[in-house]
C-alpha positions as CSV (number, residue, x, y, z in Angstrom):
1,M,-57.4,55.7,3.0
2,P,-57.8,59.5,3.8
3,R,-54.8,61.7,3.4
4,Q,-55.0,62.8,7.0
5,V,-54.5,59.3,8.3
6,L,-51.5,58.8,6.1
7,S,-49.8,61.9,7.3
8,S,-50.5,60.9,10.9
9,L,-48.9,57.5,10.3
10,A,-45.9,59.2,8.8
11,V,-45.5,61.5,11.8
12,V,-45.8,58.5,14.2
13,A,-43.2,56.5,12.3
14,L,-40.8,59.4,12.2
15,A,-41.2,60.0,16.0
16,A,-40.6,56.3,16.7
17,G,-37.4,56.4,14.6
18,L,-36.0,59.5,16.4
19,A,-36.9,58.0,19.8
20,A,-34.9,54.8,18.9
21,C,-31.8,56.8,18.0
22,S,-31.8,58.7,21.3
23,S,-32.6,55.7,23.5
24,T,-30.0,53.6,25.2
25,S,-29.0,50.3,23.7
26,R,-29.6,47.0,25.6
27,F,-26.0,45.8,24.9
28,D,-23.6,48.6,25.7
29,G,-25.4,50.8,28.2
30,P,-26.1,54.6,27.8
31,R,-23.9,56.6,25.5
32,T,-22.3,59.7,26.6
33,R,-21.1,62.3,24.3
34,G,-17.4,62.1,23.8
35,G,-17.0,58.8,25.8
36,P,-15.5,55.7,24.5
37,G,-17.8,53.7,22.1
38,P,-18.1,49.9,21.8
39,Q,-15.2,49.7,19.4
40,A,-12.9,51.5,21.9
41,A,-14.0,49.1,24.6
42,L,-13.2,46.1,22.5
43,E,-9.7,47.4,21.5
44,S,-8.9,48.1,25.2
45,N,-9.5,44.4,26.1
46,V,-7.1,43.0,23.4
47,P,-3.6,42.3,24.7
48,A,-0.7,43.9,22.9
49,M,1.4,41.6,20.7
50,P,5.0,41.1,22.0
51,S,7.6,42.7,19.9
52,G,11.1,41.3,19.5
53,A,13.6,39.9,17.0
54,V,12.3,37.5,14.4
55,T,14.5,34.5,13.8
56,T,14.3,31.8,11.1
57,A,15.5,28.2,11.1
58,P,15.2,25.3,8.6
59,L,12.4,22.8,9.3
60,A,13.4,19.3,10.4
61,P,13.1,16.6,7.7
62,P,9.9,14.5,7.6
63,P,10.0,11.0,9.3
64,G,11.9,8.5,7.2
65,A,13.9,11.0,5.3
66,T,17.6,11.8,5.7
67,A,18.6,15.1,7.1
68,A,21.1,15.8,4.3
69,P,19.6,15.9,0.7
70,D,22.8,14.2,-0.6
71,G,23.0,11.6,2.2
72,P,23.5,7.9,1.4
73,P,20.5,5.9,0.2
74,P,18.7,3.5,2.6
75,V,20.2,0.0,3.0
76,G,18.8,-2.6,0.6
77,G,17.2,0.0,-1.7
78,A,14.0,0.0,0.3
79,V,12.6,2.9,2.5
80,A,11.7,1.8,6.0
81,A,8.2,2.8,7.1
82,A,8.2,5.5,9.9
83,V,6.9,3.8,13.0
84,P,6.4,6.0,16.1
85,P,8.2,4.6,19.2
86,G,6.1,2.6,21.5
87,S,3.5,1.7,18.9
88,N,2.3,-1.9,18.2
89,I,2.9,-1.6,14.5
90,I,5.5,-4.1,13.1
91,A,7.0,-3.1,9.8
92,E,7.0,-6.0,7.3
93,P,9.9,-6.3,5.0
94,V,9.1,-5.6,1.4
95,T,9.5,-8.7,-0.8
96,P,10.3,-8.3,-4.5
97,P,7.8,-9.6,-7.1
98,P,8.4,-13.1,-8.4
99,P,10.4,-13.4,-11.6
100,P,8.4,-13.8,-14.8
101,P,8.1,-17.4,-16.1
102,P,10.8,-18.5,-18.5
103,V,10.2,-17.8,-22.1
104,V,9.9,-21.0,-24.2
105,A,11.3,-20.5,-27.6
106,T,8.9,-21.3,-30.4
107,G,9.3,-21.4,-34.2
108,R,11.5,-23.1,-36.7
109,S,14.8,-22.4,-35.1
110,S,13.6,-23.8,-31.7
111,V,13.0,-27.3,-33.1
112,V,16.4,-27.7,-34.9
113,G,18.5,-30.4,-33.4
114,S,18.4,-34.0,-32.2
115,W,15.3,-35.6,-30.7
116,N,14.3,-38.9,-29.1
117,A,11.2,-40.2,-30.9
118,K,8.7,-42.3,-28.9
119,D,5.7,-43.9,-30.6
120,A,2.6,-45.6,-29.2
121,T,4.2,-49.1,-29.1
122,G,7.0,-47.8,-26.8
123,G,9.6,-48.0,-29.6
124,S,12.1,-45.2,-29.7
125,C,14.8,-43.9,-32.0
126,K,16.8,-40.7,-32.9
127,V,15.4,-38.1,-35.3
128,S,17.6,-35.1,-36.3
129,L,16.1,-31.9,-37.7
130,S,18.7,-29.9,-39.6
131,S,18.7,-26.2,-40.5
132,A,20.2,-27.1,-43.9
133,P,17.8,-26.5,-46.8
134,A,16.6,-29.3,-49.1
135,L,14.6,-27.6,-51.9
136,D,11.5,-26.1,-50.2
137,L,12.1,-28.1,-47.0
138,Y,14.9,-28.8,-44.5
139,K,17.0,-31.9,-44.2
140,A,16.0,-34.5,-41.6
141,S,17.3,-38.0,-40.7
142,A,16.1,-40.9,-38.6
143,S,18.2,-43.7,-37.1
144,G,17.2,-47.0,-35.3
145,C,13.5,-46.4,-35.7
146,P,11.4,-49.7,-35.5
147,N,8.4,-47.9,-37.2
148,K,8.9,-48.1,-41.0
149,D,7.2,-44.8,-41.8
150,L,9.3,-42.9,-39.3
151,A,12.5,-44.6,-40.5
152,K,12.0,-43.2,-44.0
153,V,12.0,-39.5,-42.8
154,T,14.3,-37.4,-45.0
155,A,13.0,-33.8,-44.6
156,W,10.9,-31.6,-42.4
157,D,9.2,-28.2,-42.3
158,Y,7.5,-25.8,-39.8
159,R,4.2,-24.3,-40.8
160,D,1.5,-22.7,-38.7
161,G,3.0,-23.9,-35.4
162,E,3.3,-27.5,-36.6
163,V,6.3,-29.6,-37.5
164,Y,5.8,-31.8,-40.6
165,L,8.1,-34.9,-41.1
166,Y,8.4,-35.9,-44.8
167,Q,9.5,-39.2,-46.4
168,A,11.4,-39.2,-49.7
169,G,8.9,-38.3,-52.5
170,G,7.1,-35.7,-50.4
171,T,4.7,-38.0,-48.3
172,V,3.9,-36.6,-44.9
173,A,5.0,-39.2,-42.3
174,A,4.0,-37.3,-39.2
175,R,2.6,-34.0,-37.9
176,L,3.6,-32.6,-34.5
177,R,2.7,-29.5,-32.5
178,Q,5.1,-27.8,-30.1
179,G,4.1,-28.1,-26.4
180,G,6.7,-26.7,-24.0
181,S,10.0,-28.6,-24.6
182,A,8.5,-31.5,-26.5
183,L,6.7,-32.1,-29.9
184,D,3.5,-34.1,-29.7
185,G,1.5,-35.4,-32.6
186,A,0.7,-38.5,-34.6
187,L,2.0,-40.6,-37.5
188,T,-0.1,-39.8,-40.6
189,K,-0.7,-43.3,-42.0
190,S,-1.6,-45.2,-38.8
191,G,-2.7,-42.2,-36.6
192,A,-0.6,-43.6,-33.7
193,S,0.7,-41.1,-31.3
194,L,4.2,-39.8,-31.6
195,A,6.3,-37.6,-29.3
196,L,9.7,-36.1,-29.8
197,V,11.6,-35.1,-26.7
198,R,15.1,-33.7,-26.1
């Protein structure tokens, strides 16, 4: 492009820029020298802020809270839900969780005492499991048992969650497992069921 054309374009651009500066704006009308500008016009339309004494006061407590921080606790230990007046919401009373199930004692000490033995034939008798040691076992006794094997019980032991009833000489007469408040198992020789209940 020739140098003359470039200089002509520069002169035209400069003239256009100067003309824009001296022309009137579409938004705020013609400017007059020394007159109020657009900023002054805006400031004149803003109302003055009122002046006066500033006071402070504590905020009201939120709904459901007491006004005094050391006030008495709510009745029943529960906080009532804040329900606006005239609303259809009904506050339900809070129910406490159910108590845990009772703990059933297990282990050797839980089976010590007197039991009623019932075998498969319907016969019953008394079996006592003592906490008194007898060599490596504990003393036991049976009275009024129609079953001959059960009538010979003289000792007992608790191993791996099972109760073993022993005859004199160390023969296992029965094996029972703890189930709740009873002992359920079988006689060793015949395999007939046996239960000990309190």
